[in-house]
N, C-alpha and C positions, 0 to 999 in steps of 0.2 A: 503494500499500498504506500502512495506513495504521498508526504505529508510535508508542506511547507507553510512554515510560521512567519507571521507577518514581521516585521523591523521597526523599530522605532519609527515612528513618523511616515512611513510608507504607505502610499496610497492603494487603494483596490486595486485598479487596474495595472499596477505592477509586479501585485504581489500574484494575480492572476495569471499576469503571462510570465512569469517564474515557475508557477505550477502548471500551467500546458509544456511550457520548452521540459520539466521533469519528467511529467508525463510521457512527452515525446522518445526522448532517450532509454525510457523505461518498457517502450514499445507496447504500452498498454492496450492503445486505444488501436494499432492494426489489429491482436489479437483480440480483440471485441469485436471488430469488423469481420474479422476472418471465421468466428461461429454463432454469427447472427442467424446464418441459414444454412440448412444443409449443401455439401456439397457432393457430389456423386464421386467416386473414384475415377472414373474414368476422366471428368472436367479436372481434378486436381492432379492426376497424373499429365494431363496437355498444358495444366498451369505450370507444374513444374520443370516438363522439360520443355515450355517457352523460355522459363528465366535463365534456365541453364546456357541454353542458345544465346543467350545476350549477354549472360556473362561473359561465354567464350568469345563472341563477337568485343566483348568491352577491352577485353583481357587483351584482345593481339591487335586493338587497334593501337592499346596503350604499351604494348612491347614494339609496336614496328612504329610509331615515335619516338622511342628511343631507341631506337638502330640507327637511325637519321645519321 
């Protein structure tokens, strides 16, 4: 559970911003969104395969950049 304590004289907006950043770093929102609905095994497999392909392409671009 993420907990943010408001500092002395800190506005609510800044405290809320720190809380949102902390949740984002902890990947809580992405986990919640992932479990909101059922995903068929075939759809999950396809999503993971596409993510792996994107990762390979990204790494290949990164390596090509360093080889120049």
